[in-house]
C-alpha positions, -999 to 999 in steps of 0.1 A, spaced: -166 -15 -58 -172 -39 -30 -204 -59 -24 -216 -35 4 -213 -5 -19 -232 -22 -47 -260 -31 -22 -262 5 -11 -265 18 -46 -292 -7 -54 -313 4 -24 -309 40 -35 -325 31 -68 -353 13 -50 -360 43 -28 -359 66 -59 -385 44 -76 -407 44 -46 -406 82 -44 -415 85 -81 -444 61 -77 -458 78 -46 -452 115 -52 -484 119 -73 -510 104 -50 -492 118 -19 -493 153 -34 -530 150 -42 -537 136 -7 -519 166 9 -538 191 -13 -571 175 -3 -562 174 34 -553 211 34 -587 218 20 -603 198 48 -613 168 26 -585 141 26 -587 114 -1 -599 80 9 -569 58 16 -581 33 -10 -571 59 -36 -535 50 -30 -542 13 -38 -556 23 -72 -523 40 -79 -498 17 -63 -512 -18 -64 -495 -43 -88 -526 -43 -110 -527 -5 -110 -491 -3 -120 -495 -30 -146 -523 -11 -162 -503 22 -160 -528 38 -136 -559 27 -156 -574 11 -125 -602 25 -104 -604 -1 -76 -638 -9 -60 -647 23 -43 -657 25 -7 -679 7 18 -711 25 9 -704 36 -27 -689 21 -58 -668 33 -88 -670 18 -123 -643 1 -142 -622 25 -165 -636 32 -199 -601 40 -213 -576 14 -225 -539 15 -233 -549 21 -269 -570 52 -265 -559 68 -232 -532 92 -246 -548 105 -278 -555 143 -277 -592 151 -277 -614 181 -285 -635 199 -259 -668 184 -271 -652 149 -271 -639 154 -235 -672 168 -223 -691 138 -237 -666 114 -222 -667 132 -188 -705 129 -187 -702 92 -196 -679 86 -166 -702 106 -142 -732 87 -153 -713 54 -151 -707 60 -114 -742 75 -107 -759 45 -123 -736 21 -103 -748 39 -72 -785 36 -81 -789 73 -92 -804 87 -123 -780 98 -151 -774 135 -157 -780 153 -190 -756 177 -207 -762 214 -202 -746 240 -224 -749 268 -198 -732 247 -172 -704 239 -197 -700 276 -205 -696 284 -168 -672 254 -163 -651 264 -192 -650 301 -182 -638 291 -147 -611 267 -160 -597 293 -183 -599 321 -157 -580 300 -132 -553 293 -158 -550 329 -170 -550 344 -135 -530 316 -119 -552 307 -89 -570 275 -78 -602 281 -59 -640 279 -63 -641 316 -56 -624 338 -82 -602 369 -74 -632 392 -80 -653 373 -55 -674 353 -79 -687 319 -67 -699 289 -88 -735 301 -83 -726 336 -94 -710 324 -126 -740 302 -133 -764 332 -127 -743 356 -148 -749 333 -178 -786 333 -173 -790 303 -149 -822 298 -129 -817 312 -94 -841 287 -79 -819 257 -86 -790 243 -67 -755 243 -82 -723 223 -74 -688 225 -87 -657 202 -87 -623 216 -97 -588 201 -101 -554 213 -111 -526 191 -124 -497 190 -149 -498 170 -181 -472 159 -206 -478 167 -243 -497 200 -235 -531 185 -242 -561 168 -227 -568 131 -232 -595 105 -221 -569 91 -197 -566 125 -180 -604 127 -177 -606 92 -162 -578 100 -137 -596 132 -126 -629 113 -122 -612 87 -101 -596 114 -79 -630 132 -74 -648 99 -66 -623 91 -38 -627 125 -23 -657 129 0 -668 164 -9 -663 159 -47 -680 126 -46 -710 142 -29 -714 165 -59 -712 137 -84 -736 115 -64 -762 142 -54 -795 127 -62 -812 161 -68 -788 170 -96 -801 164 -132 -777 185 -154 -739 185 -161 -713 207 -176 -675 203 -181 -646 226 -189 -608 224 -192 -579 246 -199 -542 237 -207 -513 262 -204 -481 263 -224 -462 252 -194 -483 220 -190 -506 233 -163 -541 218 -166 -574 228 -150 -606 209 -152 -641 218 -139 -673 198 -134 -705 217 -128 -739 203 -117 -774 217 -112 -809 206 -104 
């Protein structure tokens, strides 16, 4: 093979590597844009910067001009261990309160009713194979909250995300990644940083094919 041929092959490998590194954030960006809320461009830097790559994605950046995001609470040593639902819910609340506190807001308290509603919606999306705040039977986040006995006089918010995961399980690293994605998305960040919210719930579901759904719920 001549020198020119070797150079062409080398560039093909480089292009393949670039595609592999960018396909995740690009796909997430497109999904958000189609829903009318594109991700902050700084999200790409958290994925593709030298420091982000060095830390295998465990890098949150600095946030935006008028809001901040905290440093990751996961490490290379605990990011990939499978966790139970109670462990994940506790960690998810810890991350939300990390970012609320950093943005001068009061921390949220765990709420079992919100967690029930979040878990139901995550499982329902997995079983019925849809991804939407409104279920096929027309139920909204508020409907699900009220069906479980929630107070009709309080406001409710919901964040959802869908992804694929290796190992068919849920880890602290996944929770951290999802929190980062929500914080860099305007509408999702508004829920996390709504000053009036005082309570929090979390749910997740993982399918046999590696599909994963996570839901955050908030209320006053």
